[in-house]
C-alpha positions as CSV (number, residue, x, y, z in Angstrom):
1,M,-0.1,0.2,-0.3
2,Q,1.5,3.4,-1.2
3,E,1.8,6.1,1.7
4,K,-0.2,9.1,1.8
5,E,1.1,12.3,1.0
6,S,0.1,14.8,3.5
7,A,-0.9,18.0,2.7
8,L,1.3,21.6,2.4
9,T,1.5,24.1,5.1
10,E,1.2,27.0,4.4
11,A,4.5,28.5,4.7
12,V,5.7,25.7,2.6
13,F,3.2,26.3,-0.2
14,Y,4.4,29.9,-0.5
15,I,7.8,28.9,0.0
16,L,8.3,26.5,-2.9
17,L,5.3,28.8,-5.1
18,S,7.4,31.7,-4.6
19,L,10.6,29.7,-5.8
20,H,9.5,29.1,-9.3
21,R,12.1,31.3,-9.8
22,P,15.0,32.2,-8.1
23,M,15.2,34.6,-4.9
24,H,17.0,35.0,-1.4
25,G,15.0,34.0,1.8
26,Y,13.7,37.8,2.4
27,A,12.7,38.1,-1.0
28,V,10.7,34.5,-0.3
29,M,9.2,36.0,2.4
30,Q,8.2,39.2,1.2
31,N,6.8,37.7,-2.2
32,A,4.6,35.0,0.4
33,E,3.4,38.5,2.0
34,R,2.5,40.4,-1.2
35,L,0.5,37.1,-3.0
36,T,-1.3,36.7,-0.1
37,A,-1.7,40.3,1.2
38,G,-0.9,40.3,4.2
39,R,-2.2,36.9,5.3
40,V,0.6,35.3,5.5
41,T,3.8,36.3,7.2
42,L,6.5,34.3,7.2
43,G,9.3,34.5,10.3
44,A,12.7,34.4,9.8
45,G,13.0,30.7,11.6
46,T,9.6,29.6,10.0
47,L,11.0,30.5,6.9
48,Y,15.1,29.4,7.1
49,G,13.4,26.1,9.5
50,A,11.2,25.1,6.3
51,I,14.3,26.0,3.5
52,N,16.4,23.1,5.8
53,A,13.8,21.0,5.7
54,L,13.2,21.9,1.7
55,L,17.2,21.1,0.9
56,L,17.0,18.1,2.7
57,K,13.9,16.9,0.5
58,G,15.6,17.7,-2.6
59,W,12.2,20.4,-3.1
60,I,14.5,22.8,-3.5
61,A,18.4,23.6,-4.4
62,A,20.8,26.1,-3.2
63,L,22.1,28.2,-6.4
64,S,26.1,29.1,-6.0
65,G,26.5,32.8,-5.6
66,E,29.4,35.4,-5.0
67,P,31.0,33.7,-2.6
68,D,31.2,36.6,-0.3
69,S,27.6,37.0,-0.6
70,R,25.2,36.0,2.8
71,K,22.3,36.4,0.8
72,K,21.7,32.8,-0.6
73,E,19.4,31.8,-3.4
74,Y,17.3,28.9,-3.6
75,T,15.3,27.7,-6.6
76,I,12.9,24.8,-6.7
77,T,14.2,21.3,-8.3
78,E,11.7,19.3,-10.4
79,A,11.4,16.7,-7.6
80,G,9.7,20.3,-5.9
81,R,7.8,20.9,-8.7
82,A,5.7,18.0,-8.5
83,V,5.4,17.9,-5.8
84,F,4.0,22.1,-5.8
85,K,1.3,20.6,-8.8
86,R,-0.1,17.8,-7.2
87,E,-0.7,20.0,-3.6
88,L,-2.8,21.9,-6.5
89,E,-4.3,19.5,-7.9
90,R,-5.8,18.4,-4.2
91,L,-6.1,21.9,-3.6
92,R,-8.7,22.2,-6.6
93,G,-10.3,18.7,-5.4
94,L,-11.3,20.6,-2.3
95,L,-12.3,23.6,-4.0
96,R,-14.2,21.3,-6.3
97,D,-16.5,19.2,-3.6
98,G,-16.8,22.6,-1.6
99,E,-19.0,24.1,-4.7
100,N,-20.5,20.8,-5.1
101,A,-21.6,20.1,-1.9
102,D,-24.8,20.2,-0.7
103,G,-26.5,19.6,-4.7
104,G,-24.3,23.2,-6.2
105,E,-26.6,25.1,-3.4
106,A,-24.1,27.5,-1.5
107,L,-23.2,26.9,1.8
């Protein structure tokens, strides 16, 4: 039996979404806040904890930059894109189920 994958947290979802183009951590924080009109704010601890976990999973990769630069850029990997795509499909299914609940009547 295949292990069921769990849903992504909002933080991980917006980190992966942001990293469809390379950016450094602070830019990811700003992008998540901009995309959600301030609803999602990523603290530094949350962001860098998630980045470390995503690096270990192989969902994102650090880009090599200037050796003296303190701003490390990251990008999503093919594995991360696949996970992100599955999450979008899962969310679309939830939305579809919600819209179809109660015979299509507005809840």
